[in-house]
N, C-alpha and C positions, 0 to 999 in steps of 0.2 A: 626940116620935112614932114609931110603931114600921112597920118593913117587913116583912111576912112572908114566906117565900117556904118554899113546899109541897114535900115529898120524900115519896116513895113506892118500894116495892121496882120496879126496872127503869126509874125513872127516867135520862132520859138527860144524862149528866156536864157536859156545857157548857152544856145550855139553863138549868142552874142557876149553875154557877159561873161562867160568863162574867156575867152581869146580878149575882150576887153580890160581885165583883169592884169592879165600876165602882160598886154601890151604896156598897159600902164606903168607896171610897174618898170619893166624895159625904158621906158621914156624916165622915169625917176632916178632909177638907180645906174642905169647904164649908157645914157644918152642917146636913146631912141627916138623914134617919132611921136612928135604930138598927136594924139588921137581924137579924133571928131565923130560924134556919130550924126549921121546924114539920113534924112528923110525926105518924100516928094514936099513936102509941106512942114511948116517949124510945129504945128500942134502937136498934142499929144498923140502917142501912138499906144495903143493895147495890142498887150502882145499873145502868147496862145494861151498860156496859163492864167491870164489877167493882170499880169504886171504892166502898170502905166511906165512910160517914157517918154521923157522930152528930147529931142534932137537938138542938136547944137547948129546944125545948118538945114537949111533946104537945097533941093537940087538947084535951085536960083541962086543962092548965096553960097553955095559951097565954094572953097578957095581951092586950085590946084592940087591936087595928091598924088602921092609916090607910090602908095599902096591902098588896095580896096579889099575888103572884108564882105563877104555876101554868106550870110547865115541863111538858115532853113525855117522848115516848119510849115504848119498847114496853110499858112498866109501863101506861099509860093504857089499853090495852086490856081490861085487868084490871079498873082502877082506875073505869072507868065503869060497874060495877056494886057498886061500895062504897057502899054508904049513908050510913056515918058519914062519909066521907070528903065525899059530896056534900053530905052537910047542911053539914059544916064551910064548906065554899066556898061553899055558898049563903047561910050566915048569916053568916060574918065577911065574904065579900067583897061581900054586899049592905050592910053597914053602912060598907066602905071609901070612902074617897076616889077611889079606884081600882083597878081590878083588872086586871092584866096576864097574858096567856097568851102560852108561848114555844113554836112548834111544836104539836104532838098535844096541848098542853095546851089548846087552843081546845075538845076533845072533852069536858073536863074541865068547862069553864065552861059549855058547852051543855047537860050534861047535869046541873049545878046549876040549869039556867033562866036564867043569865044572858047566854046570846046570842039568845036570841029576838028576830028584829026586827032585830039588829044586823048590821053590816057586819065581815067577818075574815076573816082568811087564816089558813095554817098551811103545814107543809111541803110541798112541791110534790108528793111521794108521796101525801100526803091530799087535795089539796084538790078533789077528784071526792067522796070521802067526806063532806067538810064540805057539800060543794053539796047533797050526796041528802038532807041534814037537812031540807030545804025551806026553814025558817025564818029563814037567814042567807043573806047577800048575801055571797059571796066573791070576794073581789079578789087578784089574782096582785100583790102589792106585798110589800117586804121587811118591812114593817109599817106598820099602818093603827091609826088611834085613830076611835072611835065612842062619843062622849059619854065615858063614866066608864070604858069596856072600849077598852084596847090590846091587839094582837095583832101575832105576827111569823110570819114563815116559819121554816123550820126552823134549829135547832141555833144556828152564830154569829148568826145575825139577831137573837137575843136581845139582842147587845150592842149592836147598830145600834138596835133598840127602848128599851133601857134608856139611854142617851144622849141620845135623841130625847126620850123621857119626861122626864127630869131638866132638858134644857132648856126642856121646856114648863112644870114646875112651880116649877123655881127660878132659871132664865135661862140666858141664853147663857153667861154669866161663869161659873158652876157646872159648867156642862159642860163648859166649853173647859178647865177645871182638872183636871177629873175626864179628860178624852180627854188632856191633856198629860201627867198624871200616868202614866195606864196605857200612854201611847204607842200608844193604839189609832186608827193611822191606815190601813183598810187599803188596802192596794196594789189599784191598778187591773188587775194583771195576771191573764190567765187562761189556766189551763192548759190546751189541747186545745179542743176545739169542742164538748163536751157540754152547754155553757150554751146552745147553740144548735142541735144536731143532735138532741138527745135530744126525742123526742116529749112527753115530759111538763114539760119544762122551762118553769118559769112565765113570764110575759109580762116581768117586769121583768128578766131575764137574756136573754131574746131582743132586748130593746130597748136593750142596751149597745153 
């Protein structure tokens, strides 16, 4: 089985690398799918904060995928107009057992026709933009699953999404192995009060 992770210029680093780490551990420890980083071409991709990544495959050389993860970042503002990328997400994602988006990757899923009539979430700063699309039911949650489509809030939330996905697909024990190996036990500590006082803070933070 193969899990594809899409990248593009301006992709947010942790949107991709956080899930990559957990998915790769799933592969190593509990027989999860092989992970591949995929881009439109096989040249290096510069991410939002300057990290350079080398994809394993291009759209042309990508093997069949069982799962696809679409991260977000500032680059999504441009990529929503990239017909080749949207075709890849639509055709490959439509054939997958599940498609996951992190942060503003949700807008790429929508532009590819995969979010219409679905429930989804995104980064708190883009919730209103997602609501404005009209055909998506937007929830202010850390992550949400609607059938074969999973989506998460911003950046680090993609790691919570990934662990929950592993648990749903492979069982609690597989997710436990990944969580233990990665030491991903998020602290409940909150710094300052922005999670309460900021007018755009999502409901899942205000309720903590």
